Backbone as JSON Lines, residues from 0, in Angstrom:
{"i":0,"aa":"M","n":[50.96,-64.03,-37.77],"ca":[49.72,-64.77,-37.82],"c":[49.74,-64.14,-36.38]}
{"i":1,"aa":"L","n":[50.57,-63.3,-35.05],"ca":[50.99,-63.19,-33.74],"c":[50.8,-61.42,-33.35]}
{"i":2,"aa":"N","n":[50.18,-60.89,-34.57],"ca":[50.84,-60.0,-34.9],"c":[50.29,-58.53,-33.47]}
{"i":3,"aa":"G","n":[50.83,-58.68,-32.76],"ca":[50.2,-57.22,-31.97],"c":[50.14,-57.48,-30.56]}
{"i":4,"aa":"C","n":[50.13,-58.92,-30.19],"ca":[49.39,-59.78,-29.33],"c":[51.45,-59.73,-28.14]}
{"i":5,"aa":"A","n":[50.95,-60.05,-27.7],"ca":[52.19,-60.31,-26.47],"c":[51.66,-60.55,-25.23]}
{"i":6,"aa":"L","n":[52.31,-62.19,-24.39],"ca":[52.06,-62.35,-23.43],"c":[50.17,-63.35,-23.91]}
{"i":7,"aa":"G","n":[49.76,-63.47,-24.51],"ca":[48.25,-64.33,-24.61],"c":[47.42,-62.76,-25.05]}
{"i":8,"aa":"F","n":[48.35,-61.37,-24.7],"ca":[47.03,-60.42,-24.44],"c":[46.95,-60.06,-26.09]}
{"i":9,"aa":"C","n":[45.63,-59.96,-26.75],"ca":[45.95,-58.98,-28.5],"c":[45.44,-57.07,-28.04]}
{"i":10,"aa":"F","n":[45.43,-56.37,-29.11],"ca":[45.06,-55.05,-28.59],"c":[44.14,-55.03,-28.33]}
{"i":11,"aa":"W","n":[42.62,-55.66,-29.33],"ca":[41.29,-55.17,-28.85],"c":[41.51,-55.84,-27.41]}
{"i":12,"aa":"D","n":[41.83,-56.85,-26.75],"ca":[41.7,-57.25,-25.92],"c":[41.11,-56.14,-23.88]}
{"i":13,"aa":"I","n":[42.03,-55.02,-24.35],"ca":[41.27,-53.63,-23.48],"c":[40.47,-53.05,-23.78]}
{"i":14,"aa":"P","n":[40.17,-52.89,-24.94],"ca":[38.58,-52.05,-25.66],"c":[37.77,-53.4,-25.24]}
{"i":15,"aa":"A","n":[37.98,-54.34,-25.83],"ca":[36.77,-55.37,-25.76],"c":[36.14,-55.94,-24.16]}
{"i":16,"aa":"A","n":[36.51,-55.31,-22.85],"ca":[37.52,-55.72,-21.77],"c":[36.94,-53.98,-21.67]}
{"i":17,"aa":"I","n":[37.01,-53.49,-21.99],"ca":[36.26,-51.52,-21.17],"c":[34.82,-51.6,-21.66]}
{"i":18,"aa":"L","n":[34.07,-52.25,-23.14],"ca":[33.6,-52.19,-23.21],"c":[32.47,-53.04,-22.57]}
{"i":19,"aa":"L","n":[32.71,-54.45,-21.76],"ca":[32.28,-55.59,-21.55],"c":[32.22,-54.87,-20.24]}
{"i":20,"aa":"A","n":[33.16,-54.35,-19.3],"ca":[32.56,-53.52,-17.77],"c":[31.25,-52.21,-18.34]}
{"i":21,"aa":"A","n":[31.31,-51.21,-18.65],"ca":[30.41,-50.43,-19.63],"c":[28.93,-50.91,-20.1]}
{"i":22,"aa":"V","n":[29.11,-52.44,-20.68],"ca":[27.35,-53.37,-20.43],"c":[26.77,-53.64,-18.82]}
{"i":23,"aa":"I","n":[28.36,-54.02,-18.12],"ca":[27.57,-54.8,-17.4],"c":[27.02,-52.8,-15.77]}
{"i":24,"aa":"A","n":[27.92,-52.27,-16.15],"ca":[27.64,-51.26,-15.26],"c":[26.5,-51.03,-16.34]}
{"i":25,"aa":"G","n":[25.72,-50.57,-17.26],"ca":[24.62,-50.68,-17.63],"c":[23.22,-51.07,-17.3]}
{"i":26,"aa":"L","n":[23.58,-52.61,-18.02],"ca":[22.35,-53.31,-16.65],"c":[22.12,-52.87,-15.37]}
{"i":27,"aa":"Y","n":[23.78,-52.48,-15.07],"ca":[23.47,-52.86,-13.09],"c":[22.28,-51.53,-12.65]}
{"i":28,"aa":"I","n":[22.59,-50.34,-13.9],"ca":[21.23,-48.97,-13.4],"c":[20.87,-49.62,-13.61]}
{"i":29,"aa":"Q","n":[20.09,-50.24,-15.39],"ca":[19.17,-50.23,-15.67],"c":[18.52,-51.13,-14.5]}
{"i":30,"aa":"Q","n":[19.26,-52.5,-14.12],"ca":[18.5,-53.23,-13.23],"c":[17.34,-52.26,-11.95]}
{"i":31,"aa":"R","n":[18.36,-51.54,-11.77],"ca":[18.08,-51.06,-9.95],"c":[17.26,-49.17,-10.8]}
{"i":32,"aa":"R","n":[17.06,-49.01,-11.72],"ca":[15.81,-48.3,-11.93],"c":[14.77,-49.28,-11.95]}
{"i":33,"aa":"H","n":[14.8,-50.31,-13.05],"ca":[13.6,-50.87,-12.78],"c":[12.92,-51.28,-11.55]}
{"i":34,"aa":"K","n":[13.81,-51.96,-10.06],"ca":[13.38,-52.43,-9.06],"c":[12.4,-50.98,-8.99]}
{"i":35,"aa":"K","n":[13.49,-50.39,-8.93],"ca":[12.61,-48.32,-8.04],"c":[11.34,-47.83,-8.93]}
{"i":36,"aa":"K","n":[11.54,-48.31,-10.05],"ca":[10.11,-47.92,-10.54],"c":[8.9,-49.03,-9.69]}
{"i":37,"aa":"M","n":[9.38,-50.42,-9.9],"ca":[8.04,-51.16,-9.94],"c":[7.82,-51.21,-7.94]}
{"i":38,"aa":"K","n":[8.66,-50.52,-7.69],"ca":[8.48,-50.41,-5.52],"c":[7.74,-49.4,-5.91]}
{"i":39,"aa":"E","n":[7.71,-47.82,-6.45],"ca":[6.87,-47.16,-6.41],"c":[5.48,-47.27,-7.01]}
{"i":40,"aa":"L","n":[5.72,-48.4,-7.94],"ca":[4.04,-48.66,-8.2],"c":[3.74,-49.56,-7.93]}
{"i":41,"aa":"E","n":[3.82,-50.52,-7.04],"ca":[4.12,-50.84,-6.07],"c":[2.65,-50.16,-4.59]}
{"i":42,"aa":"E","n":[4.09,-49.47,-5.03],"ca":[3.28,-49.35,-3.02],"c":[2.13,-47.68,-3.0]}
{"i":43,"aa":"G","n":[2.05,-47.11,-5.01],"ca":[0.78,-46.37,-5.08],"c":[-0.87,-47.25,-5.01]}
{"i":44,"aa":"E","n":[-0.1,-48.21,-5.76],"ca":[-0.69,-49.12,-5.38],"c":[-1.41,-50.15,-4.23]}
{"i":45,"aa":"Q","n":[-0.75,-49.72,-3.54],"ca":[-1.41,-50.07,-1.83],"c":[-2.35,-48.7,-1.24]}
{"i":46,"aa":"E","n":[-1.86,-47.45,-2.01],"ca":[-2.17,-46.5,-1.46],"c":[-3.61,-45.98,-1.74]}
{"i":47,"aa":"S","n":[-4.09,-46.79,-2.82],"ca":[-5.57,-46.97,-3.2],"c":[-6.01,-47.14,-3.5]}
């Protein structure tokens, strides 16, 4: 029943953790780019 599991960890836990970390990193990078673009647009709007 628990084939491939040891000490409460299964084979798919490591790939799932890596995928979760990649998704979180991607969202963080996307958020930083969005904030930077919004700041540039606001500065361009204030200049004109």
